[in-house]
Every structure is written in C-alpha cells, then in structure tokens.
C-alpha positions as CSV (number, residue, x, y, z in Angstrom):
1,X,13.1,75.3,-4.3
2,X,14.1,77.2,-7.8
3,X,16.4,81.0,-6.6
4,X,14.2,82.6,-9.4
5,X,10.6,81.3,-8.3
6,X,12.0,82.3,-4.5
7,X,12.6,85.5,-5.8
8,X,9.3,86.3,-7.5
9,X,7.4,85.1,-4.4
10,X,9.2,86.3,-1.8
11,X,7.3,90.1,-2.0
12,X,4.7,89.0,-1.3
13,X,5.3,86.5,1.1
14,X,5.2,87.6,4.9
15,X,8.6,87.5,7.2
16,X,9.0,85.7,10.7
17,X,11.2,85.0,13.0
18,X,12.4,81.3,13.4
19,X,12.9,80.4,16.9
20,X,14.4,77.6,18.6
21,X,14.7,74.0,18.0
22,X,14.8,74.1,14.0
23,X,17.0,77.7,14.2
24,X,17.9,80.7,16.5
25,X,16.9,83.8,14.9
26,X,17.4,84.2,11.3
27,X,14.9,85.6,8.7
28,X,12.7,83.7,6.7
29,X,10.0,84.1,3.9
30,X,6.8,82.6,4.8
31,X,4.3,80.9,2.1
32,X,1.2,78.4,2.1
33,X,2.3,75.2,0.8
34,X,0.5,72.8,-1.6
35,X,-2.7,72.1,-0.7
36,X,-2.2,71.1,2.9
37,X,-3.1,73.0,6.1
38,X,0.7,74.3,6.4
39,X,3.7,76.3,5.5
40,X,6.5,76.7,3.7
41,X,9.7,78.7,5.3
42,X,12.5,79.5,3.4
43,X,15.8,81.1,4.5
44,X,16.5,84.4,2.9
45,X,20.4,84.1,3.4
46,X,20.4,80.5,2.2
47,X,18.6,77.2,0.8
48,X,17.5,76.1,3.9
49,X,13.5,74.9,3.7
50,X,10.8,73.7,6.4
51,X,7.6,72.7,6.0
52,X,5.6,73.9,9.2
53,X,1.7,73.3,10.2
54,X,-0.5,76.4,10.6
55,X,-0.7,75.8,14.6
56,X,3.2,76.6,14.8
57,X,2.9,79.7,12.9
58,X,2.2,82.5,15.2
59,X,0.7,86.1,14.2
60,X,2.2,88.9,16.0
61,X,1.9,92.6,15.4
62,X,5.2,92.6,14.0
63,X,5.1,89.5,11.8
64,X,4.8,85.8,12.5
65,X,6.8,83.7,14.8
66,X,7.6,80.3,15.3
67,X,5.6,78.3,18.2
68,X,7.8,75.7,20.7
69,X,5.7,73.8,23.0
70,X,6.4,75.5,26.4
71,X,6.9,72.1,28.6
72,X,8.6,73.8,30.9
73,X,5.8,76.2,32.0
74,X,4.8,75.2,35.6
75,X,1.1,76.7,35.2
76,X,-0.4,73.5,36.3
77,X,-2.2,73.0,39.7
78,X,-3.6,69.7,39.6
79,X,-7.0,68.1,41.8
80,X,-7.5,71.9,42.9
81,X,-11.5,72.5,42.9
82,X,-13.4,75.6,42.2
83,X,-13.4,77.6,45.4
84,X,-9.4,76.5,46.2
85,X,-8.7,77.6,42.6
86,X,-9.9,81.5,43.6
87,X,-8.4,81.1,46.6
88,X,-5.0,80.6,44.7
89,X,-5.4,83.1,42.3
90,X,-6.4,85.6,45.7
91,X,-3.4,85.1,47.6
92,X,-1.2,85.5,44.4
93,X,-2.2,89.1,44.0
94,X,-5.2,88.4,41.9
95,X,-4.1,90.8,39.4
96,X,-5.5,90.6,35.4
97,X,-4.9,87.9,33.4
98,X,-3.4,85.7,36.2
99,X,-4.5,82.2,35.5
100,X,-3.8,78.2,36.2
101,X,-4.6,75.2,34.9
102,X,-6.1,72.4,37.2
103,X,-7.7,69.2,36.2
104,X,-11.6,69.2,35.9
105,X,-13.8,68.0,39.2
106,X,-16.8,66.9,37.0
107,X,-15.4,65.5,33.5
108,X,-13.0,63.2,34.4
109,X,-9.9,63.7,31.6
110,X,-11.0,67.7,31.2
111,X,-9.2,70.2,32.7
112,X,-10.1,73.8,33.8
113,X,-8.2,77.0,32.8
114,X,-9.0,79.7,35.8
115,X,-8.1,83.3,34.9
116,X,-8.7,86.8,36.6
117,X,-10.6,89.2,34.6
118,X,-12.3,92.0,35.5
119,X,-11.7,91.5,39.3
120,X,-13.7,88.2,39.0
121,X,-12.5,84.6,38.3
122,X,-13.6,82.9,34.9
123,X,-12.9,79.2,34.5
124,X,-13.0,77.6,31.3
125,X,-13.4,74.2,30.9
126,X,-10.7,72.6,28.5
127,X,-12.2,69.6,26.7
128,X,-10.5,66.4,26.0
129,X,-11.3,65.2,22.2
130,X,-11.4,61.4,22.2
131,X,-8.8,59.6,23.9
132,X,-5.4,61.2,22.9
133,X,-4.1,64.5,23.7
134,X,-6.7,66.5,21.4
135,X,-8.3,69.7,23.2
136,X,-10.5,72.2,23.0
137,X,-11.4,75.6,25.3
138,X,-14.9,75.3,26.2
139,X,-17.2,75.5,23.1
140,X,-14.2,76.4,20.7
141,X,-14.1,74.2,17.3
142,X,-10.4,74.9,17.6
143,X,-9.0,71.6,18.4
144,X,-4.7,72.0,19.5
145,X,-2.7,69.0,20.5
146,X,-1.4,68.8,24.0
147,X,-2.3,70.7,26.8
148,X,1.3,72.4,27.0
149,X,0.6,73.9,23.1
150,X,-3.3,74.6,24.0
151,X,-2.6,77.1,26.9
152,X,0.8,78.5,24.5
153,X,-1.9,79.5,22.1
154,X,-3.9,81.0,24.1
155,X,-1.5,82.9,25.6
156,X,0.6,84.2,22.4
157,X,-2.0,84.5,19.6
158,X,-3.5,88.0,18.9
159,X,-7.3,87.0,18.0
160,X,-7.6,84.0,19.9
161,X,-11.1,84.3,20.7
162,X,-10.7,85.0,24.7
163,X,-12.1,88.2,25.7
164,X,-8.7,89.3,27.7
165,X,-4.8,88.7,27.4
166,X,-3.1,85.2,29.8
167,X,-0.6,87.3,31.3
168,X,1.1,85.4,33.7
169,X,0.8,82.2,36.1
170,X,0.6,80.6,39.7
171,X,3.9,79.1,39.7
172,X,2.7,75.2,40.0
173,X,3.8,71.9,37.9
174,X,4.6,71.1,34.9
175,X,1.7,69.5,33.5
176,X,1.5,65.8,32.6
177,X,3.9,64.0,30.2
178,X,0.8,62.3,28.3
179,X,-1.1,65.3,27.4
180,X,1.8,67.4,26.4
181,X,2.3,68.4,22.3
182,X,5.8,66.5,22.6
183,X,7.8,63.9,25.2
184,X,11.7,62.7,25.5
185,X,13.1,60.4,23.2
186,X,13.3,57.2,25.5
187,X,14.8,53.5,24.7
188,X,12.1,52.3,23.7
189,X,12.3,54.9,21.0
190,X,15.0,54.2,20.1
191,X,15.0,50.5,19.9
192,X,11.7,50.7,17.9
193,X,13.3,53.1,15.2
194,X,16.1,50.4,14.4
195,X,14.1,47.9,14.3
196,X,15.6,46.2,17.2
197,X,12.5,44.0,17.8
198,X,14.7,41.8,20.4
199,X,15.4,45.0,22.6
200,X,11.7,46.1,22.4
201,X,10.6,42.2,23.2
202,X,12.2,42.6,25.9
203,X,11.3,46.1,27.2
204,X,7.7,45.2,27.0
205,X,8.5,42.2,29.4
206,X,9.4,44.4,32.1
207,X,6.5,47.2,31.4
208,X,4.8,46.4,34.0
209,X,7.6,46.8,36.4
210,X,9.0,50.1,35.5
211,X,5.3,51.4,34.2
212,X,6.4,52.5,30.9
213,X,3.7,54.7,28.9
214,X,3.3,52.9,25.3
215,X,1.8,56.2,24.1
216,X,4.7,58.3,25.4
217,X,5.8,60.7,23.0
218,X,9.4,61.7,21.4
219,X,10.0,65.2,20.5
220,X,8.7,65.0,17.2
221,X,5.2,63.8,19.4
222,X,5.7,60.4,17.6
223,X,4.7,57.4,20.2
224,X,6.9,53.8,19.1
225,X,4.0,53.0,17.2
226,X,4.2,55.4,14.7
227,X,8.0,55.2,14.3
228,X,7.3,51.2,13.7
229,X,4.7,52.1,11.3
230,X,7.1,54.7,9.5
231,X,10.1,52.6,9.3
232,X,8.0,49.5,8.2
233,X,9.4,47.7,11.3
234,X,6.6,44.8,11.2
235,X,8.0,42.6,13.8
236,X,8.4,45.1,16.0
237,X,5.0,47.1,15.5
238,X,3.1,43.3,16.1
239,X,5.4,43.1,19.2
240,X,4.1,46.2,20.3
241,X,0.3,45.7,19.8
242,X,0.6,42.4,21.2
243,X,2.8,42.7,24.5
244,X,1.9,46.4,25.1
245,X,-1.6,46.4,26.8
246,X,-2.8,49.6,25.0
247,X,-5.6,47.8,22.8
248,X,-6.2,51.6,21.1
249,X,-2.4,51.9,20.3
250,X,-3.0,51.4,16.6
251,X,-5.3,54.5,17.1
252,X,-3.4,56.7,18.8
253,X,-2.6,60.6,17.0
254,X,0.8,61.8,17.0
255,X,1.3,65.8,17.9
256,X,0.4,66.3,14.1
257,X,-2.5,64.2,14.3
258,X,-1.6,61.0,12.4
259,X,-2.0,57.9,13.5
260,X,0.1,54.8,12.6
261,X,-2.4,54.1,10.0
262,X,-1.7,57.4,8.5
263,X,2.1,57.4,8.8
264,X,2.3,53.8,7.4
265,X,0.1,55.0,3.8
266,X,2.6,58.2,3.8
267,X,5.3,55.6,4.0
268,X,3.9,53.2,1.4
269,X,4.8,50.3,3.7
270,X,1.8,48.0,2.2
271,X,2.4,45.2,4.7
272,X,2.6,47.4,7.5
273,X,-0.9,48.9,6.7
274,X,-2.3,45.3,6.6
275,X,-1.0,44.6,9.9
276,X,-2.4,47.9,11.5
277,X,-6.3,46.8,9.7
278,X,-6.0,43.5,11.2
279,X,-5.1,44.9,14.5
280,X,-8.2,46.8,14.7
281,X,-7.0,50.3,12.9
282,X,-9.8,52.4,12.3
283,X,-9.3,53.3,8.4
284,X,-12.3,56.4,8.7
285,X,-10.1,58.1,11.4
286,X,-9.6,61.7,10.2
287,X,-6.4,63.8,11.5
288,X,-8.1,66.1,13.6
289,X,-5.6,69.2,12.3
290,X,-6.0,68.4,8.7
291,X,-9.4,66.2,8.1
292,X,-7.5,63.3,5.9
293,X,-8.4,59.5,6.8
294,X,-5.6,57.2,5.8
295,X,-6.8,57.0,2.4
296,X,-6.7,60.5,1.3
297,X,-3.1,60.5,2.3
298,X,-2.1,56.7,-0.1
299,X,-4.3,59.2,-2.6
300,X,-2.5,61.7,-2.3
301,X,0.8,60.2,-2.7
302,X,0.2,57.8,-5.3
303,X,0.4,54.6,-3.2
304,X,-1.7,52.2,-5.0
305,X,-1.0,49.3,-3.2
306,X,-1.9,50.7,0.0
307,X,-4.9,52.4,-1.0
308,X,-6.1,48.8,-2.3
309,X,-5.4,47.1,1.0
310,X,-7.4,49.9,2.9
311,X,-10.2,49.3,0.4
312,X,-10.2,45.5,0.6
313,X,-9.3,44.7,3.8
314,X,-10.4,48.1,5.8
315,X,-13.7,48.6,3.8
316,X,-12.4,51.9,3.5
317,X,-14.9,54.3,2.1
318,X,-13.7,55.9,-1.2
319,X,-15.9,58.4,-1.3
320,X,-15.0,59.7,1.7
321,X,-14.5,63.8,1.9
322,X,-12.0,66.6,3.4
323,X,-12.9,69.4,5.1
324,X,-12.6,71.0,1.4
325,X,-15.1,68.6,0.2
326,X,-12.2,66.8,-1.9
327,X,-12.6,62.7,-2.2
328,X,-9.5,60.6,-2.7
329,X,-9.6,60.7,-6.2
330,X,-9.9,64.4,-6.5
331,X,-6.5,64.6,-4.2
332,X,-4.8,62.1,-6.5
333,X,-5.6,64.1,-9.7
334,X,-4.6,67.3,-8.1
335,X,-1.1,65.9,-7.2
336,X,-0.9,64.6,-11.1
337,X,-1.7,60.6,-9.6
338,X,-3.4,60.1,-12.3
339,X,-3.6,55.9,-12.1
340,X,-4.4,56.3,-8.5
341,X,-7.4,58.2,-9.4
342,X,-8.6,56.2,-12.2
343,X,-8.0,52.9,-10.2
344,X,-10.3,55.0,-7.2
345,X,-13.0,56.2,-9.8
346,X,-13.1,52.9,-11.2
347,X,-13.9,51.4,-7.8
348,X,-17.6,50.1,-7.6
349,X,-18.1,52.0,-4.1
350,X,-17.1,55.3,-5.8
351,X,-20.4,55.3,-8.5
352,X,-23.8,56.1,-6.7
353,X,-25.7,53.5,-5.9
354,X,-28.3,53.7,-8.3
355,X,-25.2,53.0,-10.9
356,X,-23.2,50.5,-9.1
357,X,-23.3,47.2,-11.4
358,X,-21.4,45.5,-8.8
359,X,-22.8,43.2,-6.1
360,X,-22.4,44.7,-2.5
361,X,-21.0,40.8,-1.4
362,X,-19.0,40.4,-4.2
363,X,-14.9,40.6,-3.8
364,X,-12.8,43.5,-3.8
365,X,-10.1,41.6,-4.8
366,X,-12.3,40.0,-8.2
367,X,-12.7,43.9,-9.1
368,X,-8.7,45.0,-8.3
369,X,-7.6,42.0,-10.2
370,X,-10.1,43.0,-13.2
371,X,-9.1,46.2,-13.3
372,X,-6.9,47.0,-16.8
373,X,-4.8,50.1,-15.5
374,X,-1.2,48.7,-15.3
375,X,0.4,49.4,-12.0
C-alpha cells in the first residue's frame, strides 16, 4: 500500500491487536477492503499487510482483536440429553454464565448450547445449515463456519444478541474435527497441493481401512478438493471425485465459505471449472459469508473463460445478484473488468425475457463464437 495514502487513512481507521497465528502483538491499522465483506490490516511499524474476513475481527471495548478458533476448548459433552445437561451444570457450581455444548437429541446434525442464566438453564438450539459445518444459534440469521468458532464468537462478541455472557464452561472434550473451523494438515493435503497423483491414488485405495475423512480440513480450513481446485491439479481432483466416496465433495465449503468451484474461478483454472461442473458441482451455490456464487468470483476477477464455461456448461444464471443486489456484470464494471461486463451484458439471458432475441434451445457456444469482443 502507498505510504502516503496509508498516512491519510490511518487517522480515521480503527486500531486493534493482531493475535496469533499471524503475528503476536503489534499495532495495526484496520479499515474496509474493496467491496468485499472483509478488512485490510496494515502494520503501523512496517509494510506488513493482511486481509481479514469480518468474522475474524471481533470488537472489544478497547478496539478490535483478531479472532482465532479455540480448537483446544473442551466445552463439548457429546450425547447428553436435556435433563442430564442440567444436572451436569448443577454439579459444577451452577454459576451465572456456566455453559456446555452437546448433541441435539431431537434434530440430527444439530447441537445445543446449555447455559445458566438467572438461576435457570436456557437451551439454545445450534442449527446446522446444509451439509457443511455452517451453524446458526436458534433463529439467528448470522451463519458461522465451525462449531468452535460459533462458541468463541458468542463468548467474546460484545453485542452478540445473547441476553447474557458465556463466562465459563464445564470441562468436557474438544468438539469433533468435522465440525471445526480449522483442522490439521495431513498427508492427503500435502500430496494434493504438490499434485502427486500417485500418492493420492494410493491413499484413496486404503481410505476405507484408515477411515480417512475426505472433508478433513487443513489449518486454513480447506479440504483436499479445494487445494486441487486452487492449484489446477485436475488429475488429482478427478481421483478425489472418483475414489473419495463422497458424492457431494465438489460442493463442500471451506472455512471462508468457498466451494471448490468458487476457488477454481478465483484461480482462473478453466479446465478445473469444467471438470467440477461435469462432476455435478452446483454453480448456484452461494458463499454463506459473502453471498457470492462462482460467476460473481469470475466476473470480479475478469476471468472471461471461466465465466463462459460456467454459463455454457453449467447453465449458471447470468443475473444472479449478491446481497447488495449486484449482478456479475455490475461487479465486473466496479472492478474495472469492462470486457467481462460487456460479454455478460451481451449474453442472451442478460436481457429481460420480453426483449430476448435468442431461442432458449440455441447453443451458448454459438453465442460466444459470434461475440465481436476480442478476449
């Protein structure tokens, strides 16, 4: 970032402490970053710069602090029913704000936050949103990735919406790996990143023996399919799809809400986009944090070929709107990708139905081949 611009912005920016794992201590300047739901943090001492999602920034009375998933917090009590949960809380002091998390006995895949408040126990349903580790508390609209991150958020967020604080927990176990925000890097992650199809194939052959979870996430919250999509390792990705034993692997979201198709569009890996679509990746799946579909990503980056494949092969809706009512063409123009915006605006499905001049059964290939824009 330009130092002159930094000095002009610093006076109006908020300051916060950036915690591990990025950096221990240090003063940083925090301010909104482009049109995304995120922030940019610039060091007040050097040229270090980080991009942070909204959910990673938690406001405190003395400023902002970088949030980190508490993988080691042992507040999880597994299969515990309502009555037993109340008994456990009572046997551990029944202090105000004492809590535990348990599996829901009424809804498979959901969890329950049981907390002491005003001499009684309140049980909040933690609802799972879809197949991924996306959760919301009771009827709250806020969706958080990772059960550990959700508990951490409601423990530390000043205006979380709860009537009370979560002060302390009854010691139990660490929550299960599949529902955490972050995981641990394993051999499959490393082999996938390196594009080593031979090792990946061998590991997939013995997957049933060692019980390997294909959705296991690395410290960045990505599973092997995200890594293959990012690096464009199509051979490895094909193996993961064919032998992984998870038919919906291509639609799994990472800790930032991106599916492998989002990631491939960001990285401009055209062949990977086509491979994912042919494997039934859903081009209309939205990032639960940014509310963007893969075409929004391709349009924002100006990746014309990826957009073309999404529309032609995946039948991706050209008029998909973000939570801010922006179409892919709007995003492209906002980011200076005018060729992309023009291509999208000339697409037959961009115009209102009454003004379309193209038969719906006509091939998108014919349309793209007739475009006069030279990409």
